[in-house]
TORVO-489427 format. One record per residue: residue in one letter; x, y, z of N, C-alpha, C in turn. Coordinates in steps of 0.1 Angstrom, whole numbers, plus 2048, in hexadecimal, padded with zeros to 3 digits. Last residue first. Layout:
AXYZXYZXYZ
...
***
This chain:
X72E8146DF7238226DC72D8276D2
X73B7FF6EA7367FF6DF72E8086D8
X75B7F96FD7508076F874D8036EA
X7627E771A75E7E770E7557F5709
X7797EA73476A7EA73276B7ED720
X7917E674478E7DE73377F7DE731
X79B7F475578D7E975D78E7E174B
X7A680574A7AE7FE7577A67F575A
X79281573C79C80F7397A5805742
X78382174F77D81574A78B81073F
X79583075E79082576578B81F75E
X79E84474B7A683B74D7A082F758
X78484F74778A84973C79583B73E
X78085A75E77985275877E84874F
X79687075879586676378B859762
X78C87D74479887974479986D74D
X77288574B77087D740781877740
X77A89875D77388C763775881756
X7878B074D78F8A475A78689775F
X7748B773F77E8AD7357858A8745
X7638BD74C75C8B47467688AD740
X76E8D47577698CB76076A8BD75C
X76E8E474077C8E07447798D7750
X7518E873C7578DD7317678DF738
X74C8F77517458E975174C8E1746
X75B90E74C75D9097597598F8758
X74A91A73575B91873375E90C73C
X73091B74272C91273A74190C736
X72692A75872C91D75B732917751
X71B93F74572B94274D72C934753
X70693273D71093A73271993E73A
X6F592D7516FB91E749705928740
X6EC94975B6F59417656FC93675B
X6E094C7446E895574A6F694C751
X6CA93974A6D293C73E6DC94273D
X6C09437636C49327626CE936757
X6B595B7736BB95A7626C394F75F
X6AF95E78B6A59627836AD95C777
X6C89607986C095579D6B4952795
X6D897178D6DD96778A6D095B78D
X6C698879A6C998978C6CE976785
X6CB9847B46BA9847AC6BF9807A0
X6E69897B76E297F7B76D497B7B2
X6E89A47AE6EE99D7A46E798B7A9
X6DA9AD7C56D39B37B56DC9A77AB
X6E99AC7DA6DD9A77D56D89A37C9
X7019B47E07039AA7D36F39A17D2
X6FF9C97EE7039CD7E17039C27D8
X6F79BB8096EE9C28026F69C67EF
X70D9B08137089AA8096FD9AF803
X71B9C881D7249BE81C71A9B680F
X7029DA8257129DF8227199D3817
X6F69CC8336F19CE82C6FB9D581E
X70A9C484A7029BC8466FB9BF836
X7099E08547159DA84E70F9D0847
X6EF9DF85F6F69EE8577019E984D
X6EE9CE8746E29D08696E89D485C
X7039D68837039C887B6FB9C8873
X6F89EE88E7049EE8877089E387D
X6E09E789B6E29EC8926ED9F0886
X6F09D68AE6E39CE8A76E29D8899
X6FE9E78BB7019DE8B66FD9D98A9
X6E89F98C86F19FF8BD6F59F58B4
X6DE9E08DC6D89EA8CE6DD9ED8C2
X6F59E28EC6EF9D58DF6E89DE8D8
X704A068ED6FC9F88F16F99ED8E8
X711A1B8F4717A138EA70FA058F1
X71CA2E908712A338FC711A298F1
X739A1D90F731A2B912726A2E905
X745A07907735A0990A732A1690C
X7619FE8FE75BA0990874FA0D90F
X75A9E78F27629E68FA7609F3901
X74A9F18DF7439E78EB74D9E78F3
X759A028CF751A068D774B9FC8E0
X76B9EE8C57719FB8CE766A028D7
X75D9DE8B77649DA8C17679DF8CA
X7539EF8A47489E58AE7519E48B9
X76C9F8897760A018997569FA8A6
X7769DB88D77E9E789576F9F189D
X7609D587A7629CE88376A9D4892
X7609EB86875A9E986E75A9DE87B
X77A9E785F77A9F486476F9F586A
X77A9CD8527849CD85F7809DE864
X7539C484E7669C784876E9CD851
X7479A78567479B58537569B684E
X74398A85774099084D74899E84B
X74C98587074E97C86A74C98185E
X74699688775199688175A98E873
X72D99088B72F99D88573D99987D
X72C97C89D72697988C72B987886
X73A9878B174297E8AD73897989E
X72899E8B67379A08B173C9978AB
X7149918C170E9988B771D99A8B1
X71D9848D971A97A8CD71A9858C0
X73998B8EE72C9918E572698B8DB
X74F9808F274397A8F973797F8F0
X7659928EB7659838E875797E8EB
X75A9AD8F375A9A88E57599998E4
X74A9B490C7569AC9087539A58FB
X7479D79187419CA91174D9C190F
X73C9F09317449EA9267439DB924
X71E9FF9307279F693572F9EC92B
X70AA0F928716A1492A722A0F92E
X6F29FD9206F8A0B919707A0E91C
X6F99DE9376F09EC9306FA9F5925
X6F69BE9337019C99356F79D492E
X6EB9A59306E59AF9366EC9BB939
X6F499990D6F19919226E79A0925
X6E09878F66EA9938F96EA992909
X6DC9768D76D69778E76E69838EA
X6C99828BC6D59808BC6D59828D1
X6AD98D8B06AF97C8B96BE9798BB
X6B69A38A26AC9A48AE6B09968B5
X6BB9948896C699B8926C399D8A1
X6A29888816AD9818836B798788A
X6969A687768E99C88569B98D88D
X6A49B18676A59B487569F9AA881
X6A299D8556B399D85A6B19A2869
X68999E84F68E99285069A99785C
X6899BA84267E9B985068A9AB855
X69C9BA82E6A19C083A6999BC845
X69D9958216919A58236999AB82F
X6BA98481B6AC98881F6A8994820
X6D89788176CE97B8106C197E814
X6E496982A6EB9748236E297B81E
X6D19698506D496183F6DD96C834
X6E095986B6E09668676DF961856
X6D093E8806D89428766D6953871
X6C592C8926CB9398986D493B88E
X6B691288C6AE91F8876B392B88F
X6C28FB88E6C390389C6BC90B89B
X6C58F68736C08EE8796BB8F2887
X6D890A86A6C990C8696BF8FF870
X6EE9198806EC90B8776D890E877
X70B91F89470292488B6FE91A880
X71290B8AD7149138A670891689A
X7019198CF7039118C570A9198B7
X6FD9348DC7029288E570591D8D9
X6F39498D36FF94A8D97079418E0
X6DB94B8C26DA9488CD6E99488D6
X6EA9518A96E095C8AB6E19578BC
X70593B8A96F99408A16F494A8AB
X72A93C8A271F93B8AB7129418A7
X74092A88A73993688E72C932899
X75A91888F75091A891747927896
X77792287D77092288C76491F889
X78B90D86678191986677A913877
X79E8FE85C79E90386A79890E86D
X7A08E684679D8F584879A8F4857
X7B98D48387B08D38427AF8E4844
X7B78C78197BE8D58207B68D6826
X7C68AA80D7BB8AD8127C28BE817
X7D18A27E77D28A37F97CA8AE7FD
X7BE88A7D57C58987D67C88957E5
X7CC8717BF7C98727D17CE8817D3
X7C18617A47CA86A7AA7C88707B4
X7BD8407917B384E79E7C08547A3
X7C98317897BF8387857BA84378C
X7E481E78A7E182C7907D9835789
X7DF7FA7877E380B77D7DC816788
X7D67E67917E67E57907E77F3783
X7BD7E27977BE7E478B7CC7E3787
X7C27E27B27B67D97AD7B87D779C
X7CC7FB7B87D37E97B97CC7DF7B4
X7B880B7B37C680D7AD7CC7FC7AE
X7A78047C57A38057B67AE8037AF
X7B280C7DD7AD8007D77AB7FA7CB
X7B98247D87C581C7D97BE8107D6
X7A082F7DA7A88307CD7B48287CB
X79682C7F378E8277EA7998237DB
X7AB8387FF7AA82B8037A18237FC
X7A48547F97B18527F87AC83E7F9
X78885680478C85B7F379A8527EE
X78D85581E78284881478984A807
X79886782179E85C82679C85081F
X78987D81C79687C81679B86E817
X77387C83176F87882077C874818
X78188184578086F84677C870834
X78089A84878D89284578D88683F
X76B8A885576889F84577789A841
X7708B586B7658A786C7658A285A
X7838C786578B8B986777B8B386B
X77B8CF84077B8D184E77F8C3855
X78B8D281F7838CA82A7858D0837
X7998D68027998DE80F78C8DA813
X7AD8C57EC79C8C67F379D8CC7FD
X7C38C87D37BD8C67E07AF8C77DE
X7BD8BF7B57CD8BC7BF7CF8BB7CB
X7A98A87A37AF8B57A97BC8B07B0
X7A18977917AD89A7907AE8A5796
X7858937937878A078A7988A378D
X77C87B79F77787D78E77E88C78A
X77F87B7BE78A8737B178B87B7A3
X76F88A7CA77B88B7CC78588B7C5
X75487E7BF7558897C076988E7C1
X75C8657CB75F8607BB75C8727B7
X7598677E87678607E37688637D2
X73D86A7E67458767EA7538717E4
X73784F7DF73385E7D373B8667D8
X73F8407F774483B7EB74184B7DD
X73084C80C73D84E80B74284A7FC
X71784680371A85480172B8557FF
X70A82B80771382F7FC71783C7F5
X6F883081A70382881B70F82D814
X6E683F80D6EB8478176FC83C818
X6DC8327F96E583D7F46EB8417FD
X6D281A8066D98198016E58247FD
X6C482F8276C48278196D3824812
X6BB82E8456C88258406C782282F
X6AF84E84D6AC84284A6B983983E
X6BC8618666B88608586B5851855
X6C08668826B08628816B286086F
X6D786C8866D087588A6C4870883
X6E78528846E38578946D8863897
X6E885386C6DF8468736DB84E881
X6F58668676ED8638636E685C869
X70F85787570A86687A6FE865873
X71584786471484587470B850878
X71A85184D70F84884C70A848859
X72D86485472386984F71A85D851
X74285085D73F859867731861861
X74583285274383D85073D847858
X73F81285174781B85F74782785E
X73280D83D72A80D84A72F811855
X74780D82C73D815827734816833
X7567F883475B80083475080E834
X7457E08327477E583974D7F683F
X7487DE8167397E481C7397E8825
X7667E480675F7DD80C7527E3811
X76C7EF7E276B7F37F075F7E97F9
X7677EA7C87757E47D17757E97E0
X7507F47C37517E87BC7617E37C6
X7558127C474A8057CF74C7F77CD
X7618197B476581B7BE75F80D7C9
X74E8167A175B80F79C76180C7AA
X7398277A673881A7A574680F7A5
X74783E7A274383C7B174082E7B1
X74984278775484078D75483B79F
X72E84878273683977C742836785
X72785D78F72285379572784478C
X73B87178073D86E78F735860797
X730870767741868769743868777
X71C87D76671D86C76972786576A
X71889C76E72689476F72088576F
X7068A977A7068AE76E7138A6768
X7018A77986FB89E7906FE8A1780
X7138BE79E7138AE79E70D8A5792
X7198DA78970C8D07907128C1794
X7328F179272D8E478A7218E1790
X74890878973C9087937378FC78C
X76E91478475E90978075690B78C
X78292D77677E92078476F91A77D
X78594376F78E93876D78E92D778
X76E95176E774955762781946763
X76095078475994477E76394576B
X7639547A476F95879976994E791
X74F9637B87569557B57599577A7
X73E9787C374997C7BE7509697B8
X7229727CB72C97A7D573C9787CF
X7159687B571297A7BA71C97D7C1
X71E9507B472295B7A971E9677AE
X7109447CC7209477CC7259507BF
X6F894B7C26FD9507D070D9527D1
X6F39387B16F39427AD6FA9507B9
X6F79207BC7009217B57009327B3
X6E39227CE6ED91D7D36F99247C9
X6CA9217BB6CD92E7C46DB92C7C9
X6D09047B16D49157AB6D59207B2
X6C98F57C76D78F57C06DD9027B8
X6B28F27D26BB8FD7D76C98FE7CD
X6A18DE7C369C8EC7C56A78F57C9
X6B38C87C66AF8CB7BA6AA8DA7B6
X6B08C77E26C18C87DD6BC8D17CE
X6948BF7E469C8CB7EC6A98CC7E4
X6898A87E26888AF7D96908BE7DD
X68D8987F86958967ED6948A07DF
X68A89281868A8A380E6938A27FF
X68887E81D67A88882367E89381B
X69F87181369586F80C68A877810
X6C087E8136B287F81C6A987D815
X6D087B7FC6CF86F8066C5873811
X6CF8907EC6C48897EC6C68797F7
X6E789F7F06D88A17F56CE8987F5
X6F888F7DD6FA8907EB6ED8957F3
X6F08A07C66EC8917C76EE88B7D7
X6FA8B97C96EA8B67C86EA8A67CC
X7118C77D07118BB7CE7048B47D2
X7228DD7BB7178DE7C27108D27C4
X7448E57B873B8DB7B972F8D97BF
X75D8F57AD7558FA7B97478EF7B1
X77C8F47A77738ED7A47698EC7AF
X79590D7A27899087AE7829047A3
X7B791079D7AD90E79579F90779E
X7CF9297A97C69217AA7BD91F79F
X7DA93F7A37E59347A17DE9297A4
X7CA9537AB7CF95179B7D6947799
X7B19567BD7C19577BD7C59507B1
X7939567BD79A9607BB7AC95E7B8
X78F9397C878E93E7BC79494C7B3
X7939447E679E9397DB79F93E7CF
X7819517EC78C95A7EB7989507E2
X76A9417E776994E7DE7799517DC
X7719317FA77292B7F27759367E4
X77294481377C93E80E7809357FF
X75194980F75B95480E76C94D80D
X74692D81674193380A74F941808
X74E92382F74E91C82474D927814
X74A930848752925845755921836
X73C94A83E74994C84575093D843
X72494083172F94982A73D947831
X71D92F84571F92883A727932832
X71594485871B93A85F72093384E
X70495584B70D95A84E71694D84E
X6F193A8306EF94683F70094A840
X6D893181C6E493281F6EA93C828
X6C09198206C292581F6D2928822
X6C78F68126BF90381B6C4910816
X6DC8E68086D08E28116CA8EA819
X6F18E17F56E78E47F46DB8E07FB
X7158DC7F77058D27F76FA8DA7F9
X7308DC7E97278E57F17198DB7ED
X7528D37E27448D27E273E8D87ED
X7718DE7D176A8DF7DD75E8DD7DD
X7908D77CA7848D47C977A8D77D4
X7AB8EA7B77A08E67C47938E17C1
X7CA8E67A77B98E37A57B68E07B5
X7E29037A17DD8FA7AB7D18F77AE
X7F29097867E890878E7E4902796
X8069077718079097837FD90D787
X7FE8E57647FD8F07638018F7773
X8008CA76E8068CC76180A8E075D
X7FF8B77827FF8C57848088CA779
X80389B7817F48A177A7F68AF77E
X81B89679281B89977E81089D77A
X81289B7AA81A8A47A581C8A3795
X8058817A87FB88F7AD8078997A4
X81586D7A180D87279780487D79C
X82086C7BC8288717AD81D8747A6
X8088607CA81386D7CE81A8767C1
X80C8497BE80084F7BF8038617C3
X82283F7C982183E7BD81784B7B8
X82083F7E38298487E18268487D1
X80882B7E58048397E88118437E4
X8178117DF8088187D48078267D6
X8268107F482D8127E68218197DD
X81380F80981E81780A82281B7F8
X8087F28018007FE7FC80B80B800
***
């Protein structure tokens, strides 16, 4: 196994034919996008796409959302709004790609090849499968085979790097194990194993001031909403009993902790200084500044978001060059797999 790993690492280097580093990032369409999503995943991905040394393939993984059969239509409904949001917020589509997972049959094909060399017990031991069952999901075959599909996502585009959180590190381990099992079975280096980039993004607290910001806890601040809805959500942010003129600790102030995840450096310094001084600056003032800054940061993108949301043909046109690049990568990998298996083509 060590020898195979070394060969694949050499293949990694050989695959970097250009100076660009190819990153694969997956996003699952599961509901309204909030500031916690922006802070943890959207902003880092957009910044990565704006680095001229990178090529980012951002994949909306709608097939993964189908594993919740009680909401099986939601991924299809939510994928376009999610793609529109990334475009509106500044993802650099000129040099990178945004693709929809279900538009790439090569992913399903490679998932089957990987499944055929993987023990069923390995799938049953995956954290994603066990956590889903623990949270009451029905143990469908799709849920069981989730790790194989995830591994195929990672391997199908010959990516060099995959940014993941600590809780997702097992996905890269599974992809690596399955790739090596397949490569050993066919005695060829078919699948190139990318390197994991473990992201150390802090968890953003929700409006309740206790748990992480999550739709399941109903403690979120949306990115795009009406001003009335935003005001209602901001009013819900939990505060302590300190008065208008009392000094306040920004490190324990929920308003400030959420605020600094999206605000400009100048706005962050302004609120931090006034909270510490306290004189004439209460939580009501902080919430008003929060709303104003939210509108300043995200309001400028709302019109563009509405445009992309309502014109799918314009979005298709923007995505087409990236689709062509991603399709080329996926076809190369899948062709290697078919040839290694000596599969025939009569079409």
